[in-house]
N, C-alpha and C positions, 0 to 999 in steps of 0.2 A: 559447610559453606552456606552463607547467607545469600538468599536471593533477593534482589531489590524488587519491591512490589509497587512503589509509587513513582510517579514522574514529577519531576521539578521543572521550573522554568530553565534552570541551567541545562537539564537534559534537552530541552527543546531548543535552546540556544545553540548548543553543540551540534545537535542534528541539523539545525538550519545551515550552519557552516559546512557541514559535510554534503548537503544537498544543493548548495547554492549554484553549482556549476552542472548539476545533474538534472534537475527538474525545471519545467518551464515556470516562469513567473506568470501565472495566469491572471487574466483581468478581473477586477472588481467592477462589475458593470451595473449601471443603473438600468432597471427594468421598467420601462415606461408604462407598459400595460398593466403590471401588478401595482405600480405606484399609483396609477389613476384608479384602479379598481378599489384599492385600500385607502386612498387619500393620504398617503405618505410616501416617503422615498424608500423604495425596496431595491437593495443591491444583490446581486448574485455573484458568488465566487465561482468562476468558470472553470472548475477543474475537469469538465468535459473536454477542455482543450489541452489537457495534459497528454504527454507522450502515449500513455495507455488509457486515456480517457477516464481517468479516475484519480482521486487522491491516494489510493492504496499504494501507488508507486512510491510515495514518500516513505511510507513505514516499511515496505519490503527493502528498498534500497538501504535505508538507514540500519535495519536489522542485519542485513547481510555485510554491509560494509565495516561493521565493528567486529566481525569475526576475525580471529587470528589467521595469519597465511596458512598455518598447518591445518586449521579447521576448514578453511575455505577449499584447500586441496582435496579434502575428503568428499566435497560436494555437499549440496543442499537439497532439502525436500519441503514440500508444503502440501496442504490439503486446502482446496478451495473450489468453488464452482464458478469463479469468474475473475473479478477485479484483482484480488490479492495474487491469484495465480498469474495474471499478466504482468503485475509488478515484479514478481519472483523471476518470471521468464525474462523479462527485459533486462533485469539486473544481471542474471546468469550470463546473457550474451554480452552485456556491457563490460562485465569484469572477466569474461571467459571462464566461467566456472560450470561444472557439470550439475545439472539439476533434474530431479525426478518430481514431477508434479501430479499429485493424485486429484482426480476430479470424479464426482459421482457420474454414473452412466446417464443419468437424467439431464446432464449439463447440455444446454443448447449447442449444437454443432458450431454455431458462429463463435461462441466463447472458446471452444476447444481449438478452433482453427486460429483465433487471435493469439492464443497462448503459444502455439506451435509457430505462428509468424514471428511474434516478439523474441521467442527463444531460440529459433532456428535449430542448428545442430547441437546446441548446448543443452537442449531440453528434451527429456522423454516424458510423454503424457501417459498416464495409466488411468483408464477409466474403470472405477470399481464401486459397487454398491449403489443402492437406490437413494440413500440419504447421506447427508454431509457426515453424520456420526460414524456410519460404517466406513466411508471413505477416510476419515481421520483415523480410525482405529488402524486400518491397513497401512496408512502412511506412517504412523508411529511405529507399527511393528517393523516395516521396512527400514525405517530410519535407524532403529536400534540394531537390527541384524547387519546392516551394512555400515554402521558406525558413521553416519552422515549427520548433518545439522539440520534440524527441523526449524523452519521459519514460521512461527505462529502468526496467523492473521490478526490476533487481537490480544492475547494474553502474554505480551512481551513489552517490557519497558521500551526497548529500542523501536519496536513497531509503533507503539503509541506515540513516542516522542517524535518520530519521523512524521506521522500523521498530524501531530500537533503543530508542526511547522506551517501548516495551512493557516491556522489562526494568526500566528505571528506575521506571516506575509500579508495577510489580509489587514491586520491592524496597522502595519507600516504603510501600506498603500492608502488606507483611509486617512491616516495622518498626513501624508504627503499631498493628498487631495482635498484636504480639509473637509473631510467627511465625518460627521458626528453620528454615532449610532445611539438611538434610544434603546433599542432592543437588538439582541443578535440571537438568531435561531440557527441551529445547526442540526442536520440530519445525522444522527449518530446511528450507524447501521452495523449490525453484527453479521450481516449477510456476507459470506466469504467467497 
């Protein structure tokens, strides 16, 4: 079996259609302070206003939604210290799936509580290991032993294409608002 390792604009367009009724269309907002400070127009894409306060919902929902019904019925797992876990939890509740979410024991209680809040009774949180790598190893072992589906926070074409819908949405907003970008800076974070 060949595993796809690149993301195309077609993948992002398909993810965009899957997510259009799921995620909030967040504002592209002119930041007056930064614009004045740097003598240019600075716009912020306000994903902090997303349902789970992060763009990570886009990737989690897209990756889970493309699973077959049979795969979904087996449940899902992930390893994360925060935002990806919240996206998986939100999606598990929305799609009524069982999820086991592994988080390092060092995860702030606020993040753990948010995952439980978003997932409600659909989610079990397992705190394990002092580092993400240890937590990930535990999650992968559990996933294999229970024949569940691991939702990777970053090494998955569907996760990446879901997250890529943020750029598509932003560019569409800029076009409709007649905003021209000279530069586009994006915080690409592999914090999970």
